[in-house]
py3Dmol code that shows the C-alpha trace and the ligand (Angstrom):
import py3Dmol

protein = """\
ATOM      1  CA  UNK A   1     265.016 110.135  13.501  1.00  0.00           C
ATOM      2  CA  UNK A   2     266.790 111.653  16.495  1.00  0.00           C
ATOM      3  CA  UNK A   3     266.167 115.111  15.103  1.00  0.00           C
ATOM      4  CA  UNK A   4     262.412 114.443  14.925  1.00  0.00           C
ATOM      5  CA  UNK A   5     262.381 113.192  18.562  1.00  0.00           C
ATOM      6  CA  UNK A   6     264.110 116.381  19.725  1.00  0.00           C
ATOM      7  CA  UNK A   7     261.517 118.411  17.874  1.00  0.00           C
ATOM      8  CA  UNK A   8     258.659 116.457  19.506  1.00  0.00           C
ATOM      9  CA  UNK A   9     260.167 116.899  22.974  1.00  0.00           C
ATOM     10  CA  UNK A  10     260.744 120.568  22.359  1.00  0.00           C
ATOM     11  CA  UNK A  11     257.117 120.957  21.205  1.00  0.00           C
ATOM     12  CA  UNK A  12     255.866 119.158  24.320  1.00  0.00           C
ATOM     13  CA  UNK A  13     257.955 121.447  26.534  1.00  0.00           C
ATOM     14  CA  UNK A  14     256.459 124.478  24.835  1.00  0.00           C
ATOM     15  CA  UNK A  15     252.931 123.176  25.392  1.00  0.00           C
ATOM     16  CA  UNK A  16     253.610 122.416  29.079  1.00  0.00           C
ATOM     17  CA  UNK A  17     255.165 125.828  29.647  1.00  0.00           C
ATOM     18  CA  UNK A  18     252.195 127.473  27.994  1.00  0.00           C
ATOM     19  CA  UNK A  19     249.728 125.485  30.114  1.00  0.00           C
ATOM     20  CA  UNK A  20     251.575 126.311  33.342  1.00  0.00           C
ATOM     21  CA  UNK A  21     251.701 129.959  32.417  1.00  0.00           C
ATOM     22  CA  UNK A  22     247.968 129.960  31.706  1.00  0.00           C
ATOM     23  CA  UNK A  23     247.246 128.200  35.004  1.00  0.00           C
ATOM     24  CA  UNK A  24     249.338 130.698  36.957  1.00  0.00           C
ATOM     25  CA  UNK A  25     247.504 133.581  35.329  1.00  0.00           C
ATOM     26  CA  UNK A  26     244.091 131.986  36.013  1.00  0.00           C
ATOM     27  CA  UNK A  27     244.909 131.454  39.684  1.00  0.00           C
ATOM     28  CA  UNK A  28     246.452 134.882  40.226  1.00  0.00           C
ATOM     29  CA  UNK A  29     244.184 137.376  42.046  1.00  0.00           C
ATOM     30  CA  UNK A  30     242.494 139.774  39.657  1.00  0.00           C
ATOM     31  CA  UNK A  31     243.449 143.294  40.488  1.00  0.00           C
ATOM     32  CA  UNK A  32     241.284 145.256  38.051  1.00  0.00           C
ATOM     33  CA  UNK A  33     239.538 146.845  40.987  1.00  0.00           C
ATOM     34  CA  UNK A  34     242.675 148.079  42.663  1.00  0.00           C
ATOM     35  CA  UNK A  35     243.997 149.180  39.301  1.00  0.00           C
ATOM     36  CA  UNK A  36     240.812 151.142  38.693  1.00  0.00           C
ATOM     37  CA  UNK A  37     241.276 152.835  42.036  1.00  0.00           C
ATOM     38  CA  UNK A  38     244.641 153.997  41.000  1.00  0.00           C
ATOM     39  CA  UNK A  39     246.915 151.930  43.250  1.00  0.00           C
ATOM     40  CA  UNK A  40     249.230 149.803  41.251  1.00  0.00           C
ATOM     41  CA  UNK A  41     247.944 150.804  37.848  1.00  0.00           C
ATOM     42  CA  UNK A  42     250.840 151.862  35.734  1.00  0.00           C
ATOM     43  CA  UNK A  43     250.369 155.466  34.733  1.00  0.00           C
ATOM     44  CA  UNK A  44     252.562 157.410  32.426  1.00  0.00           C
ATOM     45  CA  UNK A  45     254.677 159.682  34.542  1.00  0.00           C
ATOM     46  CA  UNK A  46     255.058 163.348  33.832  1.00  0.00           C
ATOM     47  CA  UNK A  47     258.616 162.853  32.648  1.00  0.00           C
ATOM     48  CA  UNK A  48     257.619 159.979  30.361  1.00  0.00           C
ATOM     49  CA  UNK A  49     254.849 162.118  28.855  1.00  0.00           C
ATOM     50  CA  UNK A  50     257.142 165.053  28.477  1.00  0.00           C
ATOM     51  CA  UNK A  51     259.844 163.000  26.782  1.00  0.00           C
ATOM     52  CA  UNK A  52     257.409 161.833  24.104  1.00  0.00           C
ATOM     53  CA  UNK A  53     255.930 165.295  23.590  1.00  0.00           C
ATOM     54  CA  UNK A  54     257.775 167.583  21.261  1.00  0.00           C
ATOM     55  CA  UNK A  55     258.795 170.690  23.138  1.00  0.00           C
ATOM     56  CA  UNK A  56     256.651 173.676  22.308  1.00  0.00           C
ATOM     57  CA  UNK A  57     253.651 171.597  21.244  1.00  0.00           C
ATOM     58  CA  UNK A  58     250.232 172.830  22.418  1.00  0.00           C
ATOM     59  CA  UNK A  59     249.946 169.826  24.755  1.00  0.00           C
ATOM     60  CA  UNK A  60     252.915 170.942  26.795  1.00  0.00           C
ATOM     61  CA  UNK A  61     251.268 174.236  27.774  1.00  0.00           C
ATOM     62  CA  UNK A  62     247.599 173.162  27.893  1.00  0.00           C
ATOM     63  CA  UNK A  63     246.429 173.421  31.507  1.00  0.00           C
ATOM     64  CA  UNK A  64     244.523 170.484  33.010  1.00  0.00           C
ATOM     65  CA  UNK A  65     240.762 170.557  32.399  1.00  0.00           C
ATOM     66  CA  UNK A  66     239.203 173.230  34.637  1.00  0.00           C
ATOM     67  CA  UNK A  67     237.801 172.012  37.959  1.00  0.00           C
ATOM     68  CA  UNK A  68     234.061 172.234  38.618  1.00  0.00           C
ATOM     69  CA  UNK A  69     232.534 175.564  39.622  1.00  0.00           C
ATOM     70  CA  UNK A  70     233.483 176.333  43.227  1.00  0.00           C
ATOM     71  CA  UNK A  71     230.230 177.235  44.981  1.00  0.00           C
ATOM     72  CA  UNK A  72     232.087 178.057  48.199  1.00  0.00           C
ATOM     73  CA  UNK A  73     234.336 180.675  46.628  1.00  0.00           C
ATOM     74  CA  UNK A  74     232.408 183.524  48.254  1.00  0.00           C
ATOM     75  CA  UNK A  75     230.095 183.712  51.255  1.00  0.00           C
ATOM     76  CA  UNK A  76     226.342 183.581  50.708  1.00  0.00           C
ATOM     77  CA  UNK A  77     225.756 184.793  54.297  1.00  0.00           C
ATOM     78  CA  UNK A  78     227.989 187.870  54.544  1.00  0.00           C
ATOM     79  CA  UNK A  79     225.963 190.908  53.392  1.00  0.00           C
ATOM     80  CA  UNK A  80     229.174 192.397  51.947  1.00  0.00           C
ATOM     81  CA  UNK A  81     229.740 189.357  49.697  1.00  0.00           C
ATOM     82  CA  UNK A  82     228.707 189.702  46.039  1.00  0.00           C
ATOM     83  CA  UNK A  83     227.120 186.237  46.404  1.00  0.00           C
ATOM     84  CA  UNK A  84     225.004 187.062  49.484  1.00  0.00           C
ATOM     85  CA  UNK A  85     221.599 185.393  49.218  1.00  0.00           C
ATOM     86  CA  UNK A  86     218.891 187.615  50.634  1.00  0.00           C
ATOM     87  CA  UNK A  87     215.346 186.285  50.659  1.00  0.00           C
ATOM     88  CA  UNK A  88     212.323 186.038  52.967  1.00  0.00           C
ATOM     89  CA  UNK A  89     214.052 183.373  55.071  1.00  0.00           C
ATOM     90  CA  UNK A  90     217.477 185.021  55.029  1.00  0.00           C
ATOM     91  CA  UNK A  91     217.466 188.523  56.576  1.00  0.00           C
ATOM     92  CA  UNK A  92     220.621 190.558  56.181  1.00  0.00           C
ATOM     93  CA  UNK A  93     222.904 190.197  59.169  1.00  0.00           C
ATOM     94  CA  UNK A  94     223.148 192.758  60.636  1.00  0.00           C
ATOM     95  CA  UNK A  95     219.616 193.737  59.689  1.00  0.00           C
ATOM     96  CA  UNK A  96     220.657 197.397  59.207  1.00  0.00           C
ATOM     97  CA  UNK A  97     223.766 196.547  57.115  1.00  0.00           C
ATOM     98  CA  UNK A  98     225.068 199.392  54.938  1.00  0.00           C
ATOM     99  CA  UNK A  99     227.746 198.906  52.255  1.00  0.00           C
ATOM    100  CA  UNK A 100     231.065 200.768  52.460  1.00  0.00           C
ATOM    101  CA  UNK A 101     231.795 201.272  48.763  1.00  0.00           C
ATOM    102  CA  UNK A 102     228.702 202.976  47.335  1.00  0.00           C
ATOM    103  CA  UNK A 103     229.630 204.599  44.033  1.00  0.00           C
ATOM    104  CA  UNK A 104     227.833 207.228  41.960  1.00  0.00           C
ATOM    105  CA  UNK A 105     226.909 206.235  38.397  1.00  0.00           C
ATOM    106  CA  UNK A 106     226.616 208.410  35.271  1.00  0.00           C
ATOM    107  CA  UNK A 107     223.218 206.875  34.467  1.00  0.00           C
ATOM    108  CA  UNK A 108     219.940 208.851  34.381  1.00  0.00           C
ATOM    109  CA  UNK A 109     217.211 208.076  36.902  1.00  0.00           C
ATOM    110  CA  UNK A 110     213.433 208.441  36.904  1.00  0.00           C
ATOM    111  CA  UNK A 111     213.661 210.696  39.974  1.00  0.00           C
ATOM    112  CA  UNK A 112     216.428 212.921  38.653  1.00  0.00           C
ATOM    113  CA  UNK A 113     219.108 212.395  41.329  1.00  0.00           C
ATOM    114  CA  UNK A 114     222.481 210.649  41.051  1.00  0.00           C
ATOM    115  CA  UNK A 115     222.142 206.871  41.598  1.00  0.00           C
ATOM    116  CA  UNK A 116     224.435 204.700  43.723  1.00  0.00           C
ATOM    117  CA  UNK A 117     225.405 201.031  43.840  1.00  0.00           C
ATOM    118  CA  UNK A 118     228.384 199.218  45.304  1.00  0.00           C
ATOM    119  CA  UNK A 119     231.536 199.802  43.256  1.00  0.00           C
ATOM    120  CA  UNK A 120     231.661 196.485  41.287  1.00  0.00           C
ATOM    121  CA  UNK A 121     227.938 196.657  40.484  1.00  0.00           C
ATOM    122  CA  UNK A 122     228.147 200.356  39.578  1.00  0.00           C
ATOM    123  CA  UNK A 123     231.031 199.772  37.166  1.00  0.00           C
ATOM    124  CA  UNK A 124     229.285 196.797  35.547  1.00  0.00           C
ATOM    125  CA  UNK A 125     225.937 198.585  35.203  1.00  0.00           C
ATOM    126  CA  UNK A 126     227.573 201.651  33.662  1.00  0.00           C
ATOM    127  CA  UNK A 127     229.371 199.493  31.090  1.00  0.00           C
ATOM    128  CA  UNK A 128     226.234 197.463  30.365  1.00  0.00           C
ATOM    129  CA  UNK A 129     223.947 200.451  29.781  1.00  0.00           C
ATOM    130  CA  UNK A 130     226.576 202.086  27.541  1.00  0.00           C
ATOM    131  CA  UNK A 131     226.854 198.888  25.516  1.00  0.00           C
ATOM    132  CA  UNK A 132     223.061 198.713  25.224  1.00  0.00           C
ATOM    133  CA  UNK A 133     222.899 202.225  23.791  1.00  0.00           C
ATOM    134  CA  UNK A 134     225.826 201.603  21.446  1.00  0.00           C
ATOM    135  CA  UNK A 135     224.147 198.449  20.163  1.00  0.00           C
ATOM    136  CA  UNK A 136     220.550 199.626  19.830  1.00  0.00           C
ATOM    137  CA  UNK A 137     220.498 203.423  19.883  1.00  0.00           C
ATOM    138  CA  UNK A 138     217.999 203.143  22.768  1.00  0.00           C
ATOM    139  CA  UNK A 139     218.481 204.039  26.433  1.00  0.00           C
ATOM    140  CA  UNK A 140     218.136 202.515  29.886  1.00  0.00           C
ATOM    141  CA  UNK A 141     217.605 204.458  33.089  1.00  0.00           C
ATOM    142  CA  UNK A 142     217.397 203.528  36.749  1.00  0.00           C
ATOM    143  CA  UNK A 143     214.110 203.407  38.621  1.00  0.00           C
ATOM    144  CA  UNK A 144     215.538 202.328  41.978  1.00  0.00           C
ATOM    145  CA  UNK A 145     219.120 201.887  43.222  1.00  0.00           C
ATOM    146  CA  UNK A 146     220.669 201.346  46.676  1.00  0.00           C
ATOM    147  CA  UNK A 147     218.162 201.702  49.474  1.00  0.00           C
ATOM    148  CA  UNK A 148     219.224 202.037  53.091  1.00  0.00           C
ATOM    149  CA  UNK A 149     217.426 200.210  55.876  1.00  0.00           C
ATOM    150  CA  UNK A 150     215.616 203.438  56.761  1.00  0.00           C
ATOM    151  CA  UNK A 151     214.498 204.137  53.187  1.00  0.00           C
ATOM    152  CA  UNK A 152     213.298 200.516  52.873  1.00  0.00           C
ATOM    153  CA  UNK A 153     211.138 201.138  55.933  1.00  0.00           C
ATOM    154  CA  UNK A 154     209.483 204.006  54.055  1.00  0.00           C
ATOM    155  CA  UNK A 155     209.117 202.076  50.786  1.00  0.00           C
ATOM    156  CA  UNK A 156     207.652 198.992  52.455  1.00  0.00           C
ATOM    157  CA  UNK A 157     205.265 200.976  54.640  1.00  0.00           C
ATOM    158  CA  UNK A 158     204.139 202.876  51.539  1.00  0.00           C
ATOM    159  CA  UNK A 159     203.258 199.604  49.787  1.00  0.00           C
ATOM    160  CA  UNK A 160     201.442 198.306  52.868  1.00  0.00           C
ATOM    161  CA  UNK A 161     199.438 201.524  53.071  1.00  0.00           C
ATOM    162  CA  UNK A 162     198.392 201.369  49.407  1.00  0.00           C
ATOM    163  CA  UNK A 163     197.948 197.614  48.806  1.00  0.00           C
ATOM    164  CA  UNK A 164     197.755 195.943  52.214  1.00  0.00           C
ATOM    165  CA  UNK A 165     200.451 193.795  53.802  1.00  0.00           C
ATOM    166  CA  UNK A 166     199.838 190.565  51.857  1.00  0.00           C
ATOM    167  CA  UNK A 167     200.106 192.302  48.479  1.00  0.00           C
ATOM    168  CA  UNK A 168     203.003 194.452  49.693  1.00  0.00           C
ATOM    169  CA  UNK A 169     204.951 191.327  50.686  1.00  0.00           C
ATOM    170  CA  UNK A 170     204.779 190.035  47.099  1.00  0.00           C
ATOM    171  CA  UNK A 171     206.252 193.245  45.702  1.00  0.00           C
ATOM    172  CA  UNK A 172     208.464 194.930  48.279  1.00  0.00           C
ATOM    173  CA  UNK A 173     210.820 193.324  50.759  1.00  0.00           C
ATOM    174  CA  UNK A 174     210.504 194.093  54.431  1.00  0.00           C
ATOM    175  CA  UNK A 175     213.346 196.235  55.826  1.00  0.00           C
ATOM    176  CA  UNK A 176     216.426 194.058  56.380  1.00  0.00           C
ATOM    177  CA  UNK A 177     215.295 191.587  53.708  1.00  0.00           C
ATOM    178  CA  UNK A 178     215.808 193.723  50.597  1.00  0.00           C
ATOM    179  CA  UNK A 179     218.466 193.112  47.989  1.00  0.00           C
ATOM    180  CA  UNK A 180     218.433 196.862  47.372  1.00  0.00           C
ATOM    181  CA  UNK A 181     219.935 197.283  50.848  1.00  0.00           C
ATOM    182  CA  UNK A 182     223.021 195.307  49.728  1.00  0.00           C
ATOM    183  CA  UNK A 183     223.825 197.913  47.055  1.00  0.00           C
ATOM    184  CA  UNK A 184     223.949 195.072  44.513  1.00  0.00           C
ATOM    185  CA  UNK A 185     220.399 195.300  43.117  1.00  0.00           C
ATOM    186  CA  UNK A 186     218.850 197.782  40.722  1.00  0.00           C
ATOM    187  CA  UNK A 187     215.488 198.370  39.067  1.00  0.00           C
ATOM    188  CA  UNK A 188     215.771 199.348  35.405  1.00  0.00           C
ATOM    189  CA  UNK A 189     213.425 200.860  32.839  1.00  0.00           C
ATOM    190  CA  UNK A 190     213.693 202.392  29.377  1.00  0.00           C
ATOM    191  CA  UNK A 191     214.342 206.074  28.836  1.00  0.00           C
ATOM    192  CA  UNK A 192     211.729 207.336  28.181  1.00  0.00           C
ATOM    193  CA  UNK A 193     210.128 205.047  30.764  1.00  0.00           C
ATOM    194  CA  UNK A 194     207.577 202.464  29.714  1.00  0.00           C
ATOM    195  CA  UNK A 195     206.066 199.706  31.909  1.00  0.00           C
ATOM    196  CA  UNK A 196     208.146 200.805  34.918  1.00  0.00           C
ATOM    197  CA  UNK A 197     207.928 198.261  37.767  1.00  0.00           C
ATOM    198  CA  UNK A 198     205.386 196.360  35.677  1.00  0.00           C
ATOM    199  CA  UNK A 199     205.498 192.848  34.217  1.00  0.00           C
ATOM    200  CA  UNK A 200     205.073 194.315  30.717  1.00  0.00           C
ATOM    201  CA  UNK A 201     208.612 195.715  31.041  1.00  0.00           C
ATOM    202  CA  UNK A 202     209.720 192.203  30.097  1.00  0.00           C
ATOM    203  CA  UNK A 203     208.251 192.766  26.618  1.00  0.00           C
ATOM    204  CA  UNK A 204     209.945 196.125  25.985  1.00  0.00           C
ATOM    205  CA  UNK A 205     213.168 196.237  23.922  1.00  0.00           C
ATOM    206  CA  UNK A 206     215.118 197.016  27.101  1.00  0.00           C
ATOM    207  CA  UNK A 207     213.488 194.187  29.055  1.00  0.00           C
ATOM    208  CA  UNK A 208     214.135 191.637  26.317  1.00  0.00           C
ATOM    209  CA  UNK A 209     217.763 192.717  25.849  1.00  0.00           C
ATOM    210  CA  UNK A 210     218.496 192.708  29.583  1.00  0.00           C
ATOM    211  CA  UNK A 211     216.961 189.276  30.151  1.00  0.00           C
ATOM    212  CA  UNK A 212     219.183 187.922  27.376  1.00  0.00           C
ATOM    213  CA  UNK A 213     222.435 189.774  27.976  1.00  0.00           C
ATOM    214  CA  UNK A 214     222.711 190.991  31.589  1.00  0.00           C
ATOM    215  CA  UNK A 215     224.662 187.903  32.694  1.00  0.00           C
ATOM    216  CA  UNK A 216     227.597 189.013  30.541  1.00  0.00           C
ATOM    217  CA  UNK A 217     228.049 191.945  32.949  1.00  0.00           C
ATOM    218  CA  UNK A 218     227.409 189.828  36.052  1.00  0.00           C
ATOM    219  CA  UNK A 219     223.700 190.559  36.595  1.00  0.00           C
ATOM    220  CA  UNK A 220     220.869 188.051  36.983  1.00  0.00           C
ATOM    221  CA  UNK A 221     217.131 188.590  36.621  1.00  0.00           C
ATOM    222  CA  UNK A 222     216.544 187.788  40.294  1.00  0.00           C
ATOM    223  CA  UNK A 223     212.772 187.156  40.294  1.00  0.00           C
ATOM    224  CA  UNK A 224     211.974 185.130  37.160  1.00  0.00           C
ATOM    225  CA  UNK A 225     208.563 184.252  35.817  1.00  0.00           C
ATOM    226  CA  UNK A 226     206.806 181.294  37.485  1.00  0.00           C
ATOM    227  CA  UNK A 227     209.341 180.987  40.300  1.00  0.00           C
ATOM    228  CA  UNK A 228     207.443 182.918  42.984  1.00  0.00           C
ATOM    229  CA  UNK A 229     207.224 179.709  45.105  1.00  0.00           C
ATOM    230  CA  UNK A 230     211.050 179.714  45.222  1.00  0.00           C
ATOM    231  CA  UNK A 231     211.918 183.415  45.494  1.00  0.00           C
ATOM    232  CA  UNK A 232     208.826 184.699  47.297  1.00  0.00           C
ATOM    233  CA  UNK A 233     208.456 187.524  44.775  1.00  0.00           C
ATOM    234  CA  UNK A 234     206.348 187.938  41.673  1.00  0.00           C
ATOM    235  CA  UNK A 235     207.970 188.127  38.259  1.00  0.00           C
ATOM    236  CA  UNK A 236     210.104 191.299  38.254  1.00  0.00           C
ATOM    237  CA  UNK A 237     211.694 191.678  34.816  1.00  0.00           C
ATOM    238  CA  UNK A 238     213.071 195.071  35.938  1.00  0.00           C
ATOM    239  CA  UNK A 239     214.978 193.916  39.040  1.00  0.00           C
ATOM    240  CA  UNK A 240     218.586 192.900  38.385  1.00  0.00           C
ATOM    241  CA  UNK A 241     221.039 191.656  40.950  1.00  0.00           C
ATOM    242  CA  UNK A 242     224.809 191.828  40.577  1.00  0.00           C
ATOM    243  CA  UNK A 243     226.564 188.557  41.449  1.00  0.00           C
ATOM    244  CA  UNK A 244     229.677 188.895  39.266  1.00  0.00           C
ATOM    245  CA  UNK A 245     230.321 187.582  35.773  1.00  0.00           C
ATOM    246  CA  UNK A 246     231.564 184.176  36.945  1.00  0.00           C
ATOM    247  CA  UNK A 247     228.416 183.191  38.854  1.00  0.00           C
ATOM    248  CA  UNK A 248     225.991 184.867  36.435  1.00  0.00           C
ATOM    249  CA  UNK A 249     227.608 183.004  33.537  1.00  0.00           C
ATOM    250  CA  UNK A 250     227.561 179.684  35.398  1.00  0.00           C
ATOM    251  CA  UNK A 251     223.845 180.112  36.183  1.00  0.00           C
ATOM    252  CA  UNK A 252     223.176 181.088  32.564  1.00  0.00           C
ATOM    253  CA  UNK A 253     225.123 178.126  31.173  1.00  0.00           C
ATOM    254  CA  UNK A 254     223.549 175.593  33.546  1.00  0.00           C
ATOM    255  CA  UNK A 255     220.043 177.048  33.206  1.00  0.00           C
ATOM    256  CA  UNK A 256     219.579 177.499  36.962  1.00  0.00           C
ATOM    257  CA  UNK A 257     217.495 180.644  37.388  1.00  0.00           C
ATOM    258  CA  UNK A 258     217.493 181.392  41.109  1.00  0.00           C
ATOM    259  CA  UNK A 259     220.181 181.721  43.776  1.00  0.00           C
ATOM    260  CA  UNK A 260     218.102 179.487  46.054  1.00  0.00           C
ATOM    261  CA  UNK A 261     218.196 176.615  43.541  1.00  0.00           C
ATOM    262  CA  UNK A 262     221.824 177.180  42.578  1.00  0.00           C
ATOM    263  CA  UNK A 263     223.069 177.045  46.170  1.00  0.00           C
ATOM    264  CA  UNK A 264     220.613 174.329  47.270  1.00  0.00           C
ATOM    265  CA  UNK A 265     218.828 176.633  49.716  1.00  0.00           C
ATOM    266  CA  UNK A 266     215.249 176.124  50.854  1.00  0.00           C
ATOM    267  CA  UNK A 267     212.537 177.833  48.842  1.00  0.00           C
ATOM    268  CA  UNK A 268     211.503 181.093  50.500  1.00  0.00           C
ATOM    269  CA  UNK A 269     207.875 181.725  49.503  1.00  0.00           C
ATOM    270  CA  UNK A 270     207.130 183.622  52.693  1.00  0.00           C
ATOM    271  CA  UNK A 271     208.606 185.084  55.862  1.00  0.00           C
ATOM    272  CA  UNK A 272     209.094 182.803  58.836  1.00  0.00           C
ATOM    273  CA  UNK A 273     206.073 183.071  61.157  1.00  0.00           C
TER     274      UNK A 273
END
"""
ligand_1 = """\
1
ZN
Zn 214.076 195.901 42.835
"""
view = py3Dmol.view(width=600, height=400)
view.addModel(protein, "pdb")
view.setStyle({"model": 0}, {"cartoon": {"style": "trace"}})
view.addModel(ligand_1, "xyz")
view.setStyle({"model": 1}, {"stick": {}})
view.zoomTo()
view.show()
């Protein structure tokens, strides 16, 4: 009899304790939000993680997931930067900029002289054209390489004389606005040449291969089809711009075709009035 009473009392105590505990929990401020923000949420410390990880396991040496692509890594304003964005709204500054590391390339040209680009672009283009020949047995040559401010004056005036200014502005940049003046842009064609400086180059074996593979060497097809309202230039499947493997690969992987779109710059369909 006494034993049963003790059991009943003990049971009642348990129930009361449970109720009080539940009440305390219900009245306590919910801190999910602060926990979600990181303050006060218990996180495994580095030492705790390490102590449960067998030494030498892959986890111990795996670096943290890579951070997002750093779009501020290089200047897009400095004409000497491999990321410089030159378009009809962004003249080179200074307008008569000339690169300091022009390098000769062992690549044939349509005009027979030795071609030049800036050192990183020259090295990449040489490797890319050699790989193309090794892979296909076909050849690529250069139709236009680095152009100085003065030679761009001649080229642009030649286009104006033959096609008029409006048509010239769709094909050739005005002096100070040309990517060729940076020493990072090149016009390519097959060897023997076919469809040079013509949209049909995009359908040649060289044009198809370059459009698919140039990013692996750090080049982008700078004036893609149907993006004249963004770049200000007609489709130029022959014009490749060196931006480095990292940026070219990022643009390829994210499907962003122009530097203007990638860097969130205004479209540059025409020169400022
Ligand atoms: Zn070009």
